[in-house]
Structure formats: C-alpha cells, structure tokens
C-alpha positions, 0 to 999 in steps of 0.5 A: 560543487559543479558536479553536484549541480549537474546531477541535480539538473539531470535529476530535474530534467528526468523528473520533468520528462516523467511528468510530461510522459504522465501528462501525455498519457493522461491526455490520451486516456481522457480523449478516449473517454471523451470519444467513448472508447471502450478501452479502460483507462487502467488495466490490471497490473498497471499503475493508476493514471491520474487525469489532469483536473482541467481535462476531467472538468472538460469531460464532465462539462461535455457529459453534462451538456450531452445529458441535458440535451438528451433529457430535454429531447426525451421530455419533448418526445414524452410530452408529444406522446402524452398529448396524443395518448390523452387525446386518444383516451378522450376519444374512447371516453366520449365514444363510450358515453355515446353508446347509450344514446346510440341504443335509445335513438336506434331501437326506437320501437323498443325504448319508446313507451307504447300502449299494450292495453285494451284501448287507446288514451283518446277513448279513455280506456285502460292502458298498460305500458308495454314491457321490453319483451312485449315491444319485441313481439311482432304485431304485423308486417309494418311493426316487424319491418320497423323492428328489423330496421331498428336493429339494422340502423343500430348495426350501421351506426356502430360500424360508423363509430368503429371507423370514426374512432379508428380514423380519429386515432390515426389523425391524432397519431400522424397529424397536428393542428398548426395555426401557422400553416394554411388550412385550405385543401391544396396546402394541407395536401402539400403538407401531407405529401411532404411529411408522410410516405405515400402508403401512410398518406393513402391509408389516412385518406382511404380511412377518411373516404370510408368514414364519409361513405359509412357516415352518409349511409348511417344518416340515410338509415337514421332518417328512414328508421325515424320515419318508420318507427314513428309510424309504428309507435303512433299506432300504440301511442300513450299520448304525450308520454310516447311523443316526448320520449320519441322526440327526445330519443331522436334528438339524442342522435340528431346532434351526432348526425349533424356533426357527422355531416359537417365532418364528411361534407369536405374536400379530400384533404380537409380532415376535421376532428370528430371528437374535439370539443371545438371543431378543429382541422388537422393541417400538418404532420405530427413533428415526431412522425415526419419521415426523412427516408421512406422504405418501399413497401406495399403493406400499409400496416404502420407497425410492419414498416420501417421509417427513418424519423427526423429528430 
C-alpha cells in the first residue's frame, strides 16, 4: 500500500514538473511576442505551445492599447493635413475667381466701352461701340503708351499673385494661428526661431519680403495705369456707359490693392494671411512641422532636406 502511494506521489510530482516546464515555456514565448521577437512561437515538427490565458489577455490588452494610441495619433495627423489641404484648396479657388477682375481692371483700354463712330455723344452724332480688336489698334502715341502700360500692369499683378499664392501656401504649411500666444513682432520671431530651422525660417521671411516688394510695385503700376487709361478712354468716351464701366473695373482691383497694402505694411515677423476671410496673423509653428533636430544644409528646398519632426 505504501509502495503504491509512493508511486502515485512520484507520478504527481513528475506531472507537476511537466506543467511547470510548459508554463515556463509559455511565458517565454509570450514575452517574445510582446516585445516583437521575430522568432515563431512554434517551429515545424515541435509540439504546439499553449499560452496561458492570462498572459494572452495581457498581450491582447497591450496590443489593443498600442493600436488605439496609434489610431488616435494617425487621426490627429490626418486632421492637421486635411486642414492644411483645405486651406490650400481655398486659396487656389479664390485666386482663380480673381482672375477675371485682374484682367478687366488691368486691360482698361481693352474692356472699357469706347466710341469708334464719326462724332461724340455731346455733338449728337452717330456713335459706335468699339470692338475688342478696334480697341487694340493704335490711335496715337498716348493711346499706344496706355495700351502697353495695360499689359505691363497685367504682368506685374499676375507676378504678384504667383508670389502671394506661394507665400500663402508656405505659411499654411509651416505656421498656424495660436490664440494662446502673443502676436507682436518679437514674440512671433522667437516662435519661428524656436520651432523652425534657420533655412526654413529664412525661406519664409525671404518670400514674404519678395511679396512686399512686388506688392508695392503692383500698386504703383496700378495707379499709373488707371491715370493713363482714364486719359485715353476719355478721348473716346461714350458718356455714362464709359464712365460707369471704367469706375466699376477700377473698383474691382482697388479692394485687392487695399488688402495687399495692409498685408505688406507690417513689421518683419508679422505674417498676415492674404486669403483668409477674416484677417488672421500666423504667430506659431505648425505642430507637425516643429523640428527637434536640424540637418545642416545650404539648400532651402523643403523636399530636399531631412529633419526630425517631433511626435
């Protein structure tokens, strides 16, 4: 009887050791899975290892937490990218809609009705509204100078728009409006210096400086063009029809030039938006563009540089 009990105790101890060994192997395999070990939990020809349910639950909980964190982070990044993308689309649409008023307010001699008849309205003679091709025909030195100035003004304004759109897209990409931070020149300059590399910071300020110069030049050409075009069309006036169209076309661009003036008449680090409906000032670096480390590079092409972005 004693021998039988002794054998049973030995078998029980053996089974207990086997269970302990299997449990230890399960824990090792579970730890490998949790830390991302590439070694398979089972190999060809080996017995299948059953992982303890508690360990499996911890692994599942850890994976679920990691997935939720990654999902939230990806959603935040996607939202930031979508906001920037929508703002850029808005800029493109606004610029496209302004193309018409740029044309009619620059080519005043071409688009303002003029008299190509035998006499004038004041004399009661028959009048004839000039066609576009007739308006393009030179009728003297002043007329030719005015027509040439129309096209030069158009070119300068289009150049201003190109730089303005590029500037706006760069501001949207790298900066943001942070109501919790001050908007004065020194504070914004500190935020740019702290959050961006020297190359990117200088590329933004350089583009803004170019926009200030071209904007001032465009306003100068616009005023000169209005004066000279007014002199030309007055000589071939159709009365109220010419006057109303001329004033309307000039007003089309007056509002834009006023907007340009208030955008460029600022200090160095005061970066105002040109296309936001409410006049906003960028005063901080975009969170997904803040740089933790800055690679040394003389090339200011953003796509050609490598930066470490803060998570």
